[in-house]
C-alpha positions in Angstrom: -25.3 32.3 60.6 -25.2 28.6 61.7 -27.0 26.2 59.4 -27.9 23.7 62.1 -29.8 23.7 65.4 -27.5 21.5 67.5 -29.2 19.7 70.3 -26.3 17.5 71.4 -26.7 13.8 72.2 -25.0 10.7 70.8 -24.0 10.5 67.1 -26.1 8.4 64.8 -25.6 4.7 65.0 -24.7 2.3 62.2 -27.8 1.7 60.1 -29.2 5.2 60.5 -31.0 6.4 57.4 -30.3 10.0 56.4 -32.3 11.8 53.7 -30.8 14.5 51.5 -33.3 16.6 49.5 -32.2 19.0 46.8 -33.5 22.6 46.8 -35.8 23.9 44.0 -36.5 27.2 42.3 -40.1 27.8 43.6 -39.9 29.4 47.0 -42.0 31.4 49.5 -41.5 35.2 49.1 -40.8 35.7 52.9 -38.4 34.2 55.3 -39.5 30.7 56.3 -38.2 27.5 57.9 -36.2 25.9 55.2 -38.5 22.9 55.0 -41.4 25.3 54.2 -39.5 27.7 52.0 -39.5 25.5 48.9 -43.0 25.1 47.6 -42.9 23.0 44.3 -44.8 19.8 44.1 -41.5 17.9 43.6 -39.9 19.3 46.8 -43.1 18.5 48.8 -43.1 15.0 47.5 -39.4 14.6 48.4 -39.9 16.0 51.8 -42.8 13.6 52.5 -40.7 10.7 51.4 -37.7 11.5 53.7 -39.9 12.4 56.7 -41.7 9.1 56.3 -38.7 6.8 56.2 -35.5 8.6 57.3 -34.2 9.1 60.8 -32.8 12.5 59.9 -32.9 14.7 56.8 -31.2 17.7 55.4 -31.7 20.1 52.5 -29.0 20.4 49.9 -29.0 24.1 49.1 -27.1 25.6 46.2 -26.4 28.7 48.4 -26.2 27.3 51.9 -24.9 23.8 51.1 -26.1 21.5 53.9 -29.2 23.1 55.5 -31.2 22.3 58.7 -34.8 21.9 57.6 -36.0 23.8 60.7 -33.7 26.8 60.2 -35.5 30.0 59.0 -33.8 31.5 56.0 -34.4 34.3 53.5 -35.6 33.5 49.9 -32.7 33.4 47.5 -32.0 32.9 43.8 -29.1 30.5 43.3 -28.8 27.2 41.6 -26.2 24.5 40.8 -27.5 23.9 37.3 -25.4 25.8 34.8 -22.4 26.3 37.1 -19.0 24.9 36.2 -17.9 21.4 37.0 -15.2 22.8 39.3 -17.9 24.7 41.3 -20.0 21.6 41.7 -17.0 19.6 42.8 -16.1 22.3 45.4 -19.7 22.5 46.6 -19.9 18.7 46.9 -16.7 18.5 48.9 -18.0 21.2 51.3 -21.3 19.3 51.8 -19.5 16.1 52.5 -17.3 17.9 55.1 -20.4 19.4 56.7 -22.1 16.0 56.9 -19.0 14.6 58.6 -19.0 17.5 61.0 -22.7 17.1 61.8 -23.0 13.3 61.9 -19.5 12.2 62.8 -18.3 8.9 61.3 -20.4 8.1 58.2 -19.4 4.4 58.1 -22.5 2.2 58.2 -25.0 5.0 57.6 -27.4 4.8 54.7 -28.2 7.9 52.6 -31.2 8.5 50.4 -30.5 11.3 48.0 -33.6 12.9 46.5 -32.1 15.4 44.1 -30.8 15.9 40.6 -27.4 14.8 39.5 -26.0 18.3 39.9 -26.2 17.6 43.6 -24.8 14.0 43.8 -22.7 13.3 40.7 -19.8 15.6 41.3 -18.3 13.9 44.4 -21.0 13.7 47.0 -22.2 10.2 46.3 -18.7 8.8 45.8 -17.5 10.6 48.9 -20.2 9.0 51.0 -19.4 5.6 49.7 -15.7 6.1 50.2 -16.5 7.0 53.8 -18.2 3.6 54.3 -21.9 4.7 53.8 -24.3 3.3 51.4 -26.2 5.5 49.0 -29.6 5.1 47.3 -30.8 7.4 44.4 -34.5 6.5 44.2 -35.4 8.7 41.2 -32.1 8.5 39.2 -32.8 8.7 35.5 -36.5 9.5 35.9 -38.2 12.4 34.1 -40.0 15.1 36.1 -43.3 13.5 35.5 -42.0 10.1 36.6 -40.5 11.7 39.7 -43.9 13.3 40.6 -45.6 9.9 40.1 -43.0 8.2 42.3 -43.6 10.6 45.2 -47.4 10.6 44.7 -48.9 8.9 47.8 -49.4 5.2 47.2 -47.8 5.3 43.8 -44.7 3.4 44.8 -43.6 1.5 47.9 -40.7 2.9 49.9 -37.4 1.5 48.6 -36.3 0.5 52.1 -38.3 -0.9 55.0 -37.2 -0.8 58.6 -39.7 -3.1 60.3 -42.1 -6.0 59.7 -41.6 -9.2 57.8 -39.6 -8.9 54.6 -40.2 -11.5 51.9 -37.4 -12.6 49.6 -37.2 -9.9 46.8 -35.3 -9.4 43.6 -32.5 -6.9 43.7 -31.7 -4.2 41.1 -30.3 -6.1 38.0 -27.1 -4.0 37.7 -24.8 -4.2 36.0 -26.5 -5.8 33.1 -23.7 -7.8 31.4 -21.0 -10.1 32.4 -18.4 -7.8 30.8 -19.4 -5.0 33.2 -19.3 -7.4 36.1 -15.8 -8.7 35.3 -14.6 -5.2 34.7 -15.0 -4.2 38.3 -11.9 -3.9 40.4 -11.6 -6.3 43.4 -11.7 -4.6 46.8 -8.6 -4.2 48.9 -10.3 -3.7 52.2 -12.4 -5.6 54.7 -14.5 -7.3 52.0 -11.6 -8.8 50.1 -12.1 -12.2 51.8 -15.6 -12.3 50.3 -14.2 -11.7 46.8 -11.6 -14.5 47.4 -14.3 -16.9 48.6 -16.5 -16.3 45.6 -13.6 -16.4 43.2 -12.7 -19.9 44.4 -16.3 -21.3 44.3 -16.9 -24.1 41.8 -20.7 -23.9 42.0 -22.7 -21.2 40.2 -25.0 -20.3 43.1 -24.5 -19.6 46.8 -27.5 -19.2 49.1 -25.7 -17.6 52.0 -26.9 -16.7 55.4 -25.7 -13.4 56.6 -23.7 -15.1 59.4 -22.0 -17.2 56.7 -20.9 -14.0 54.9 -19.6 -12.7 58.3 -17.7 -16.0 58.8 -16.1 -15.6 55.4 -15.2 -11.9 55.9 -14.3 -12.2 59.6 -16.2 -9.0 60.4 -19.8 -8.2 61.4 -22.0 -6.8 58.7 -23.2 -3.2 59.2 -26.7 -2.8 60.5 -27.8 -1.4 57.1 -27.1 -4.9 55.6 -29.8 -6.3 57.8 -32.2 -3.4 57.5 -32.0 -2.4 53.9 -32.2 -4.7 50.9 -30.5 -2.0 48.8 -27.2 -2.7 50.7 -27.0 -5.9 48.6 -27.6 -4.2 45.3 -25.2 -4.9 42.4 -24.3 -1.2 42.2 -20.5 -0.8 42.3 -20.8 3.0 41.7 -22.5 3.6 45.0 -21.7 0.4 47.0 -18.0 -0.2 47.4 -18.6 -3.6 49.1 -20.5 -4.8 46.0 -17.2 -5.1 44.2 -16.4 -8.1 46.4 -19.0 -10.2 44.5 -19.2 -8.2 41.2 -15.5 -8.5 40.6 -15.7 -12.2 41.2 -18.2 -12.6 38.4 -21.3 -13.0 40.7 -24.4 -10.9 41.2 -26.9 -10.9 44.0 -30.4 -11.9 42.7 -32.5 -11.9 45.9 -32.3 -11.0 49.6 -34.5 -12.0 52.5 -34.0 -9.7 55.4 -36.3 -11.7 57.7 -34.4 -14.9 57.2 -31.1 -13.0 56.8 -30.2 -14.8 53.6 -28.8 -13.6 50.2 -28.4 -15.4 46.9 -25.3 -15.0 44.8 -25.4 -16.3 41.2 -22.5 -16.5 38.8 -22.9 -14.5 35.6 -22.2 -16.4 32.4 -21.2 -14.8 29.1 
């Protein structure tokens, strides 16, 4: 049985936001569209979040892998939790392949993963980053109660905004120490010139316009860099491009999407 309702059309463009929501144990007792099959408060909050701020979204199913929310399926009892590491890695590789088959080139796409670490920590998040996408894990490290609070309407602002004026805002303060920063491996790809530029800087702060960054790298930034502050986060685990400044001993401390400006500050021991 196909897991998607294919409607044709052009593939998603760079900057498209894709939501991935993990399945849960609580389900309807009768066949239902996948988006309605899962009935826990957590899933409903996750669904509301991705429907409100993502261009497309899919369900990460322990049984069906990547699942079209509109597809009607039977209730099932299957979970990733408690399965072997090898099984989770195999499942993750299959989901990544299905995302590539469904969306095409993942380079420049932005993914929000609303799921537990069983769903993203065994190759899925790293695979997306290696394919050129950026990844946000909005509830990573939160308890169930904190997650429910996060998804409660009005409790937290959306982590990414796609329109309207964007004030200068602080970025996630990661990594926390200069040792972690300098332990990052310099990139070998298209962002290596940014690493070289920052490595040569004599000043401790660079307030750079986005077009200055483009002039240094010789390439145009992806649309997600202009649409999502999270693209500039100091998170080398899920942002391969962040290694260009992290490995050079810098961190980004603020970004203003309206003015298209980012601040790099050198980390001192």
